[in-house]
ZATORZA-60798 format. One line per field, with one value per residue (C-alpha): residue number from 1; residue in one letter; z, x negated, y. Coordinates in nm, 3 decimals. Each point is the difference from the previous one (the first is absolute). Example, Ala and Ser with C-alpha at 12.3 -4.5 7.8 and 13.67 -1.06 7.14 Angstrom:
! residues 2
pos	[1,2]
code	[a,s]
up	[0.780,-0.066]
east	[-1.230,-0.137]
north	[-0.450,0.344]
! end
This chain:
! residues 416
pos	[1,2,3,4,5,6,7,8,9,10,11,12,13,14,15,16,17,18,19,20,21,22,23,24,25,26,27,28,29,30,31,32,33,34,35,36,37,38,39,40,41,42,43,44,45,46,47,48,49,50,51,52,53,54,55,56,57,58,59,60,61,62,63,64,65,66,67,68,69,70,71,72,73,74,75,76,77,78,79,80,81,82,83,84,85,86,87,88,89,90,91,92,93,94,95,96,97,98,99,100,101,102,103,104,105,106,107,108,109,110,111,112,113,114,115,116,117,118,119,120,121,122,123,124,125,126,127,128,129,130,131,132,133,134,135,136,137,138,139,140,141,142,143,144,145,146,147,148,149,150,151,152,153,154,155,156,157,158,159,160,161,162,163,164,165,166,167,168,169,170,171,172,173,174,175,176,177,178,179,180,181,182,183,184,185,186,187,188,189,190,191,192,193,194,195,196,197,198,199,200,201,202,203,204,205,206,207,208,209,210,211,212,213,214,215,216,217,218,219,220,221,222,223,224,225,226,227,228,229,230,231,232,233,234,235,236,237,238,239,240,241,242,243,244,245,246,247,248,249,250,251,252,253,254,255,256,257,258,259,260,261,262,263,264,265,266,267,268,269,270,271,272,273,274,275,276,277,278,279,280,281,282,283,284,285,286,287,288,289,290,291,292,293,294,295,296,297,298,299,300,301,302,303,304,305,306,307,308,309,310,311,312,313,314,315,316,317,318,319,320,321,322,323,324,325,326,327,328,329,330,331,332,333,334,335,336,337,338,339,340,341,342,343,344,345,346,347,348,349,350,351,352,353,354,355,356,357,358,359,360,361,362,363,364,365,366,367,368,369,370,371,372,373,374,375,376,377,378,379,380,381,382,383,384,385,386,387,388,389,390,391,392,393,394,395,396,397,398,399,400,401,402,403,404,405,406,407,408,409,410,411,412,413,414,415,416]
code	[m,g,l,p,r,l,m,q,y,e,a,t,h,p,l,y,g,v,a,f,s,n,n,p,q,h,p,h,r,i,a,l,t,s,f,l,t,g,p,a,n,k,l,f,v,v,d,a,a,a,t,a,s,y,p,q,s,y,a,p,q,a,d,f,a,n,l,a,t,g,n,l,s,f,p,a,t,k,v,a,w,e,p,r,e,s,l,a,r,h,d,a,q,g,g,r,g,e,l,l,a,t,t,g,d,v,l,r,l,w,e,l,k,q,w,e,g,s,d,g,a,r,s,g,y,v,g,r,n,g,y,n,e,p,s,a,g,e,f,l,l,a,e,r,s,v,l,s,n,k,g,k,q,h,a,y,n,l,p,p,i,t,s,f,s,w,n,a,t,a,p,a,s,i,v,t,c,s,t,d,t,t,a,t,l,w,d,i,n,t,s,q,a,l,t,q,l,i,a,h,d,r,a,v,y,d,l,s,w,l,p,q,s,a,d,i,f,v,s,v,g,a,d,g,s,l,r,a,f,d,l,r,q,l,e,h,s,t,i,l,y,e,t,p,n,s,s,p,l,s,r,i,a,f,s,n,r,e,q,h,m,l,a,c,f,s,m,d,d,s,r,t,l,i,l,d,m,r,s,p,g,q,p,v,a,e,l,l,g,h,q,a,p,l,g,a,i,a,w,g,s,g,g,s,g,t,g,p,t,g,g,g,f,i,a,s,c,g,d,d,a,q,l,l,v,y,d,l,t,r,p,l,p,t,e,g,e,s,g,s,g,g,g,g,g,r,s,g,r,s,g,n,n,g,p,y,a,l,s,p,p,a,t,p,s,n,r,t,p,s,p,s,s,t,r,a,a,e,i,q,p,v,r,a,w,s,a,a,a,e,i,n,n,l,i,f,s,h,s,g,e,w,v,g,c,v,s,g,q,r,l,s,v,l,q,l]
up	[0.000,-0.097,0.233,0.028,-0.182,0.328,0.309,0.334,0.337,0.321,0.213,0.372,-0.060,-0.240,-0.306,-0.212,-0.154,-0.259,-0.225,-0.216,0.021,-0.310,0.047,-0.290,0.235,0.223,-0.230,0.253,0.305,0.134,0.267,0.193,0.257,0.252,0.062,0.369,0.216,0.244,0.022,-0.055,-0.378,-0.192,-0.315,-0.131,-0.267,-0.152,-0.291,-0.203,0.186,-0.321,-0.142,0.255,0.275,0.347,0.347,0.089,0.247,-0.292,-0.086,-0.339,-0.078,0.018,-0.321,0.165,0.273,0.244,-0.022,0.239,0.190,0.105,0.237,-0.107,0.230,-0.245,-0.296,-0.312,-0.279,-0.256,-0.025,-0.292,-0.079,-0.145,-0.383,-0.198,-0.123,0.360,0.057,-0.312,0.123,0.334,-0.118,-0.051,0.350,0.189,0.367,-0.030,0.005,-0.185,0.102,0.064,0.082,0.195,0.068,0.266,0.275,-0.164,-0.290,0.117,-0.183,0.083,-0.094,-0.044,0.033,0.026,0.318,-0.067,0.340,0.080,0.027,-0.002,0.378,0.072,0.057,0.337,0.043,0.184,-0.192,0.043,0.173,0.134,-0.326,-0.112,-0.313,-0.271,-0.104,-0.328,-0.304,0.165,-0.076,0.175,-0.065,0.148,-0.001,-0.193,0.029,0.090,-0.214,0.150,-0.005,0.351,0.140,0.351,-0.059,0.188,-0.227,0.092,-0.128,-0.348,-0.297,-0.153,-0.306,-0.240,-0.269,-0.167,-0.325,-0.040,-0.307,-0.221,-0.201,0.311,0.274,0.275,-0.051,0.168,-0.011,0.267,0.036,0.303,0.127,0.069,-0.380,-0.049,-0.202,0.122,-0.194,0.206,-0.056,0.169,-0.005,0.227,0.163,-0.079,-0.159,-0.318,-0.057,0.121,-0.195,0.033,-0.253,0.033,0.162,0.225,0.114,-0.249,-0.020,-0.251,-0.242,-0.248,-0.190,-0.376,-0.128,-0.122,0.152,0.295,0.009,-0.066,0.229,-0.003,0.302,0.088,0.298,0.182,-0.218,-0.295,-0.213,-0.165,-0.018,-0.152,0.161,-0.148,0.254,-0.240,0.000,0.336,-0.034,-0.152,-0.065,-0.294,0.063,-0.227,0.111,0.240,0.105,-0.038,0.324,0.138,0.108,0.185,-0.200,0.204,-0.203,-0.307,-0.196,-0.316,-0.274,-0.018,-0.379,-0.106,0.242,-0.116,0.104,0.359,0.206,0.296,0.185,0.224,0.359,0.034,-0.378,-0.173,-0.330,-0.093,-0.228,-0.265,-0.101,-0.269,0.105,-0.364,-0.006,0.359,0.116,-0.018,0.014,-0.316,0.157,0.299,0.145,0.123,0.173,0.373,0.209,0.298,0.067,-0.119,0.231,-0.228,-0.360,-0.150,-0.349,-0.111,-0.314,-0.325,-0.203,-0.259,-0.299,-0.158,-0.067,0.210,0.253,0.241,0.279,0.045,0.254,0.302,0.307,0.262,0.325,0.235,0.268,-0.220,0.068,-0.371,-0.170,-0.364,-0.281,-0.314,-0.330,-0.130,-0.204,-0.320,-0.081,0.160,-0.235,-0.129,-0.012,-0.192,0.014,0.185,0.214,-0.115,0.050,0.278,0.152,0.042,0.256,0.261,0.360,0.285,0.332,-0.143,0.213,0.044,-0.286,0.091,0.308,-0.187,-0.259,-0.088,-0.157,-0.326,0.038,0.001,-0.308,-0.304,-0.111,-0.217,0.093,-0.053,0.006,0.343,0.029,0.225,-0.251,-0.377,0.034,0.273,-0.075,0.252,0.049,0.178,0.165,-0.167,0.323,0.345,0.336,0.322,0.353,0.317,0.110,-0.134,-0.160,0.158,-0.233,-0.295,-0.184,-0.307,0.005,-0.189,-0.296,-0.001,0.005,0.355,0.187,0.377,0.209,0.369,0.151,0.374,0.134,-0.327,-0.278,-0.333,-0.293,-0.339,-0.328,-0.298]
east	[0.000,-0.144,-0.048,0.269,-0.069,0.003,-0.169,-0.014,-0.165,0.082,-0.309,-0.014,-0.183,0.027,-0.211,-0.248,-0.269,0.096,-0.213,0.056,-0.254,-0.217,-0.007,0.189,0.098,0.187,0.142,0.268,-0.225,0.005,-0.188,0.185,-0.117,0.202,0.012,0.034,-0.155,-0.234,-0.189,0.291,-0.031,0.006,-0.124,0.253,-0.044,0.323,0.075,0.309,0.171,0.108,-0.353,-0.170,0.062,-0.031,0.051,0.362,-0.015,0.038,0.357,0.082,0.262,-0.251,-0.149,-0.343,-0.171,-0.236,-0.327,-0.224,-0.039,-0.302,-0.036,-0.113,-0.103,0.113,0.241,-0.174,-0.036,-0.032,0.000,-0.124,-0.090,-0.334,-0.017,0.085,-0.360,-0.117,0.233,-0.133,-0.358,0.082,0.232,-0.289,-0.142,0.317,0.060,0.081,0.342,0.127,-0.147,0.186,-0.124,0.162,-0.110,0.094,-0.251,-0.249,-0.018,0.110,-0.027,0.244,0.013,0.323,-0.051,0.235,-0.065,-0.078,-0.112,-0.149,0.345,0.362,0.031,-0.172,0.316,-0.018,-0.373,-0.162,-0.314,-0.273,0.085,0.319,0.196,0.223,-0.139,0.260,0.116,-0.109,0.141,0.032,-0.214,-0.273,-0.065,-0.336,-0.200,-0.315,-0.205,0.022,-0.193,-0.067,-0.254,0.089,-0.354,0.029,0.350,0.292,0.251,0.268,-0.221,-0.052,0.144,0.287,-0.072,0.276,-0.032,-0.228,-0.050,-0.127,-0.217,0.121,-0.324,-0.221,0.227,-0.259,0.045,0.268,0.000,0.186,0.087,0.059,0.135,-0.363,-0.045,-0.212,0.020,-0.189,-0.108,0.004,-0.150,0.250,-0.246,-0.243,0.257,-0.234,0.055,-0.210,0.052,0.210,0.057,0.184,0.277,0.219,0.003,0.286,0.161,-0.002,0.342,-0.038,-0.241,-0.016,-0.266,0.007,0.134,-0.272,-0.275,-0.226,-0.142,0.268,0.281,0.237,0.134,0.255,0.026,0.124,-0.207,0.227,-0.268,-0.026,-0.365,-0.193,-0.315,-0.262,-0.205,-0.295,0.003,0.119,-0.167,0.318,0.365,0.227,0.316,0.266,0.293,0.084,0.351,0.137,-0.043,-0.215,0.304,-0.121,0.006,0.131,-0.027,-0.169,0.054,-0.156,0.192,-0.050,0.012,-0.192,-0.284,-0.030,0.362,0.069,0.281,-0.003,0.231,-0.026,0.110,0.367,0.048,0.266,-0.190,-0.258,-0.278,-0.149,-0.359,-0.229,-0.365,-0.104,0.148,-0.004,0.111,0.378,0.269,0.114,0.339,0.219,0.237,0.321,0.318,-0.067,0.185,-0.237,-0.375,-0.171,-0.144,-0.177,-0.070,-0.104,-0.061,0.160,-0.051,-0.121,0.286,0.000,-0.103,-0.343,-0.204,-0.030,0.267,0.064,-0.117,0.292,0.282,-0.041,0.219,0.031,0.191,0.074,0.199,0.314,0.028,-0.053,-0.227,-0.039,-0.165,-0.143,-0.078,-0.341,-0.055,-0.024,-0.239,0.106,0.180,-0.205,0.118,0.327,0.085,0.301,-0.003,0.324,0.030,-0.146,-0.211,0.277,0.271,0.110,0.062,0.056,0.102,0.204,0.189,-0.087,0.199,-0.074,-0.146,-0.206,-0.192,-0.136,0.282,-0.020,-0.016,0.331,-0.032,-0.224,-0.236,-0.305,-0.355,-0.057,-0.314,-0.076,0.050,-0.306,-0.239,0.005,-0.166,0.202,0.313,0.282,0.109,0.311,0.040,0.154,0.098,0.104,0.075,0.125,-0.097,0.187,-0.270,-0.317,-0.240,-0.343,-0.208,0.011,-0.215,0.025,-0.075,-0.309,0.214,0.191,0.330,0.094,-0.017,0.010,0.082,0.043,0.268,0.048,-0.050,0.102,-0.206,0.183,-0.146,0.167,-0.048,-0.040]
north	[0.000,0.338,0.293,0.269,0.326,0.190,-0.145,0.180,-0.036,0.183,0.060,0.076,0.332,0.297,-0.082,0.194,-0.225,-0.263,-0.221,-0.310,-0.280,-0.043,-0.377,-0.166,-0.283,0.247,0.269,0.106,0.018,0.356,0.191,0.270,0.254,0.195,0.374,0.084,0.268,-0.171,-0.330,-0.241,-0.036,-0.326,-0.170,-0.251,-0.267,-0.133,-0.231,-0.076,-0.282,-0.175,-0.033,-0.222,-0.253,0.151,-0.147,-0.053,0.290,0.242,0.091,-0.157,0.263,0.288,0.141,0.022,-0.197,0.172,-0.196,0.191,0.326,0.207,0.295,0.349,0.283,0.267,0.003,-0.130,0.254,-0.282,-0.379,-0.211,-0.359,-0.103,0.007,-0.311,-0.010,-0.036,-0.295,-0.173,0.027,-0.161,-0.279,-0.240,0.064,-0.080,0.059,0.372,0.156,0.307,0.332,0.326,0.347,0.283,0.357,0.250,0.067,-0.239,-0.246,-0.343,-0.330,-0.278,-0.367,-0.197,-0.374,-0.293,-0.193,-0.364,-0.130,-0.336,-0.153,0.105,0.018,0.332,0.200,0.178,-0.064,0.292,0.093,0.255,0.330,-0.152,0.019,-0.283,-0.159,-0.071,-0.340,-0.155,0.178,0.340,0.304,0.193,0.370,0.087,0.322,-0.092,0.320,0.369,0.248,0.342,0.281,0.106,-0.016,0.142,0.134,-0.150,-0.172,0.255,0.285,-0.142,0.193,-0.198,-0.214,0.099,-0.270,-0.255,-0.186,-0.358,-0.054,-0.286,-0.014,-0.002,-0.144,0.060,0.375,0.209,0.379,0.198,0.367,0.216,0.330,0.105,0.057,-0.314,-0.320,-0.308,-0.309,-0.320,-0.346,-0.231,-0.292,0.185,0.233,0.290,0.340,0.021,0.371,0.291,0.320,0.329,-0.056,0.311,0.341,-0.106,-0.329,-0.290,-0.165,-0.282,-0.167,-0.285,-0.189,0.042,-0.334,-0.237,0.214,-0.075,0.354,0.265,0.109,0.296,0.187,0.270,0.226,0.306,0.233,-0.082,-0.162,-0.340,-0.105,-0.289,-0.142,-0.231,-0.197,0.011,0.382,0.122,0.339,0.139,-0.077,0.078,0.202,-0.148,0.212,0.283,0.093,0.352,0.197,-0.287,-0.202,-0.314,-0.324,-0.293,-0.321,-0.145,-0.324,-0.143,-0.179,-0.377,0.015,0.314,0.070,0.361,0.073,0.097,0.150,0.237,0.237,0.303,0.018,0.099,-0.029,-0.210,-0.043,-0.264,0.124,-0.229,0.078,-0.136,-0.014,0.036,0.353,0.130,0.340,-0.020,-0.271,-0.175,-0.078,0.080,-0.260,0.161,-0.114,0.022,0.256,-0.002,-0.038,-0.316,-0.262,-0.248,-0.106,-0.333,-0.141,-0.325,-0.205,0.150,-0.142,-0.277,0.210,0.025,0.310,0.318,0.097,0.280,-0.229,-0.237,0.004,0.225,0.049,0.272,0.041,0.284,0.173,-0.002,-0.377,-0.070,-0.250,0.108,-0.199,0.163,-0.169,0.104,-0.316,0.202,0.286,0.326,0.240,0.290,0.359,0.030,-0.370,-0.130,-0.310,-0.161,-0.370,-0.212,0.278,0.256,0.032,0.247,-0.090,0.238,-0.141,-0.283,-0.243,-0.365,-0.152,-0.357,-0.171,-0.259,0.199,0.337,0.194,0.196,0.378,0.179,0.220,-0.057,0.274,0.055,0.084,0.370,0.212,0.143,0.374,0.021,-0.154,-0.035,-0.342,-0.163,-0.203,-0.009,-0.361,-0.122,-0.343,-0.303,-0.177,0.118,-0.161,0.161,-0.095,0.085,0.247,0.159,-0.249,0.022,-0.215,-0.241,-0.251,-0.226,-0.370,-0.113,-0.109,0.329,-0.191,0.100,0.330,0.017,0.306,0.080,0.222,0.020,-0.353,-0.167,-0.151,-0.022,-0.194,0.048,-0.182,0.229]
! end
């Protein structure tokens, strides 16, 4: 029996972080992090209950089963699973579980393993440190390492780490960014910082490795600039874009299909900007449709066509409780062209027209040239879905077939 087109999970805490596993054997395994003031935060790992056999203690009627939980001192600013390329390298070695990373006060690495045990009668056994060890078939989520440049500083005095990016080409490399204007490159095998650089004039809010590159990453920050860094030439950075009036840039994401295409948005803005690294300086498109500030963006699949595209499908979410999907699977229209067909569509704050799928936008429209730029095309969404409250974050599955988002204490996973 196939999975429903909308799966949901109600957590015990308000949620912010969300990430799909990159393991092809567990395509619906998801990591979640809570958002609470104080030291009572959690890291949850859940999996679609219909995709695997779990101990009978899990409720069979639930869409997701809670596999394991970890404790966090502070809310996590981001959570992500290790790249698929990293899993492939360790398959032959055996004995290691899947790795996750979280950031907040520090960079933490976690390992999720299935407990095998010497026999099936370990349930209730009191192990090291007084904790009950699980019975065979259950899961362990253990903190593997803590990476920090704190030196003599107390952990509570550390500047927050705002985001990180895990390199798929060089899976031992993670780069983090912080409110202290720096970006730090870490080697997770040695738990050492390889280099730290001043990335922006003010706080750095997000960064991402250039796809298929072990050396280049791009960051955004409170100074309103989008900058590219090359680890082979750290003497300088390249400013790819600067916002009018130096409005802070909050998030950045690269296309999975066209590595030169990226998306970003400004703090308190409702528009997503699409940029082409081959012609930096101003956006090539603006994604419209939200009626309140954005919270997150993510790229999905590149589409089934061949040849160049505008980057593929991309989704955004925000304080208007809307999840909007845009079709950029064809080349972006140039000045004077209209976007009729699959890439067009207008959607304001549309209602949820169906509980099991992303609904079409309410009123069709064409792409039109942006009045603020002769180069940028204004693009409306082709699908929309409404949550009960503002949507804090979203992520696509590795295949791009599913999109997951968190709103309040609820995880919703929708099939495109």
